C-alpha angles and dihedrals in degrees: 000000000000128000115197134187122188097175108117109213138124110254145140109281111267120245097264089059096042091109090062092072093069092053106039089059093054086052090059091042093053092055094040100049106011099053128051110296106179149018121302121251139153122244109334121235107168115137108274118240120222092259096037096134100134116182097164120238109338093211091224109141121187102243091190090071116100120248116227120202134189125185140146089238133015123187139174121203105205095189095053093029092230126146116203131186117190137186123030092353115194122179122186120193129159093335093315121119124199120188126183143138090247137010121191129189117191106196093189095055093031091230129141119197136179124197138190125021091001114190125177122189117188131193094257091060101256113144118199125188128185143150096237138010127187123181138174118237094246095044091242090125138017144162133204125184124211096000125200118178124185118188135201087249088066095249129131139209125197127185139164088229141350124210127192116207130203095258091061092261118140120201122200113198119211091357131183128201121200140160093209107096098165107090090200091065124070119251107242096186139005142159120242122192135176088222134013114191121195112198103196095186092055094035091228137123123214123203117202122190092003129173129187109222129198119193088345095307123111109245101172135012118212111185092196136354138155132217135180122274106266090232086068104081094189119033132164116249146094117313125214110289124232130207134222142182124194123173093231096040104036127214121341144172123207110217111188127193118198120208116194097204096172134350089267100031134062144161128210119198119191130187118194113186109204118198094221104031110032127240124341110206124202136185127187121186120190127184125178119199132188094273103027147326144258134201139196121199132177140172127191139174140176101218116228093200110027090167087080085076096046112151095029135081087257091075092105134100103236121045131171143170128206129193134172129179135183140174127185133176106220094181137337089284104030132068136167136190149138145223112197129174132183126179132190091234141001096263100047094090097052092037096050099023090117087074090067098217102201111289094326115172140149092261123070123189145169116203145186117196132184124183130179135157094281105012136066128184127181128172124178140175111208136191130174128212103184126206096211114111121227111267103179118161124182089218095059106125090211094059111126126231120297092267091074140054116269122260107271095022128109091008095164096050089050090064115096129231106224112211094193141337110196127188126187128176131181131188104198113228097215121065120247117213086346094303143089120278122202134179129201122184133183136186118187124179123173144159127213123185100201131034113245103219138164135172131241115189090338095310119116117236127186132216089181137359128224113251143056117295131181125185127186112195137177133187121192115184136177135190138174129188127214125188116193129205092270093056096255112150116213120183119183114193141175137186141181124205127189136175136185118200127202110195118192130178092353119181104264091205089072091084098181091059113099118258091217116112089211125033133172139189138175137199122197120184142179127192148157133219125205127197129174111184116195116202120202119184124205135171104288101015148342142257132218124205113190125179113199128197127179132179126186125189123198139136123270118285111263132220095014108183093007096091134055118268112209106142105028099060097111123066120179111181111192140124092289092059099036094102099038111125090225117020096197113109098227149012098274093080129041123198111237140189130041112308133179124203118198129185148150123224122197131184130182111195125187123202093238090063105263119123146171122214129182139171135187133176152136139227128226132199103216107172136007136014115336105230091203092057095052114078122225124200089292100034092212092154101063095101103022094119090246100079095095127068089252111042129219117278117259128196140171136193131192126183126184117177093186086230098089100281119112132171129188128180138177128183142171121206127196110262092225108039102011093237115156113264095176137346137184127188125178126182130180130176148157129216122169109314094344125094119178147169130200126186132184127192132182128181122179117229115275108183091177090059097045096266102115097172139034115271123212124166144165123213121190138173133183134189117190119192104215095182140338091296108015124081137172122208140181144162138193139189115206128194107217094189096055095027097231139119109252098185135000136176134180132173151149129241141188126195133175137142093288108022136052118182132168137166125186142171125205138183124197122192098168095108125085094006091298095306092116123059117201110202117198127186119187131185125179130182121185124184111189112243092006099066143246132283130185144186122207128179130186128186133167128211138171 
């Protein structure tokens, strides 16, 4: 007897088909969790998230959910106990969708089969297509013909057939794995195997008779290898090796093993045999907690041929490097963390930097940061372990007097330990006298073991002084803006700065430094700024001409040269700093006297988005002592461009065509003869397949600041897109004064959805006045989902 329905509508399955529900869902489950469900990769080593407990698809389907079925024709053969759906069949069950030309359920044999244009979409995003599928009702066996599986990770599996066995093992015969899911694009690489076996219980995939193909040609044959089930995001195993060559270490291969201890905890051990130096061993421990993470990394080696490093601090047998990092969110506004590095010697970081030991660097710090809408707090403890070797020479003309260490000697002990530096800023929410009130505070405390001194024309100068120094500073400033009916903008402002110094164990040979254990100074100021922007419209845009005048009145700076200078050693006077109330870079110096700043700003704006902006101006010391003309213990102000009553001229230019071309320029011209003191020009642009950048820099000689000769350089970089995927790139740095190439790089790259490849060659002549040439070759190959490998070489020649 045969019951037939030809009404096409979406509905709950009628009672005679109720048994189908229990077997269509296992069909989806078999394909979702029994077959491949993601992209291939080797052992996985991405940083675990707090909830990174990935068990793959559980296969648990909610049987209480209704099953909805659509078909052109639905029939039930009572005699044979077979249910058949024909014509545009669509079955929806617990977020699974099965589409086919025909679906048959044989209740006697407990088999479910789908035929013709079969397409299964599961909740995780996997889409499986096939010509035929045949499954047992308890999932103990199954068969799929002409399988194609596309995953959300944009990977693909193809196979002539797939068979599911009773032990939850799925076998793909004549299988292909690829990351190229777009049939319109060529497949650059893929893996073909006579048999791919997915062992669900072990969460592993075996490849038998495999070959890695590039552009259709077999590149590598791998008779048998095993990888982790892609549903396992973090699996123990060997990671992709990388290769290195260094002239003093020889050839080496880094072989890492990743151990996924827990979902939020892992350990990576790496051995790098080096042909000249033995085996470099590395360990990296990572642990993620609910509110953050921390890491410990180390590398160590017993050098077989330490004489390769003769003349440097690396000429020792045992060498090591330690690094630890951490970052924790204490609350929505507060965070803390650290990045600390310690090396056995100065040269271990540059010598073995290729090993990438955590986040190792010359600077170590521990910090506490708080940020809210109107407040910012940052406290840090800092130490420095520098890589520069001592280079002291008794004949150095900049050596200080005999009371101090020579230039280039004791470099490490001249570095301070900062304990701590603390910055705090507040923007007050309520107005004060109708204006905005801000506060900036700073506490800096440091200890230095050796005075860092040098001599200029027989006079000792000091970058840092031996002893322990603590400074507590505050800066309260106020401003209010008025705009009158003519568009004139008038901004009165005022500020008050104050600092208290605590000087302990100061080097008594620094005679200009005060003998007081506690010293204080203050700097109040009032000023006014005037702007009058003129707007002129024209067909296609507008232009703005804006004269700006600013005058600031304050007393003379006190105790110049009597106090340490740690954070105000650098002064860059250009158009961007022309209207700063105080042009010193830190709290250890305060600009004094009455000063006027004058400038003109111009902007030409076009309606299509392009514009040109420019500014030029000059600063004048009107009354009182010019702080930039009075040297402190460092005398960093002697050639700032501000030391005369009328400063140097400063100007800037910026051009943006809104078509990919940009130009920016800054310059400072001598206030007396208009000769260039410094200049910077940077251009970038794009036209067709070419993207480029060109930079120019000029700095006039400053013997008092350690710049004995003029400097003038060009820096350029180009990237040429040869095709959709191929690109060529290069860069060069050229010394115009000495007419030589300082650095140059050129290379070739390829990138698509599954492959990233680049090869480059570099030369660096910046060391030893160009007498040494460092030659660097770098090759990188990245196969998406399989991993990256690289080869780097470095040699030096004279």
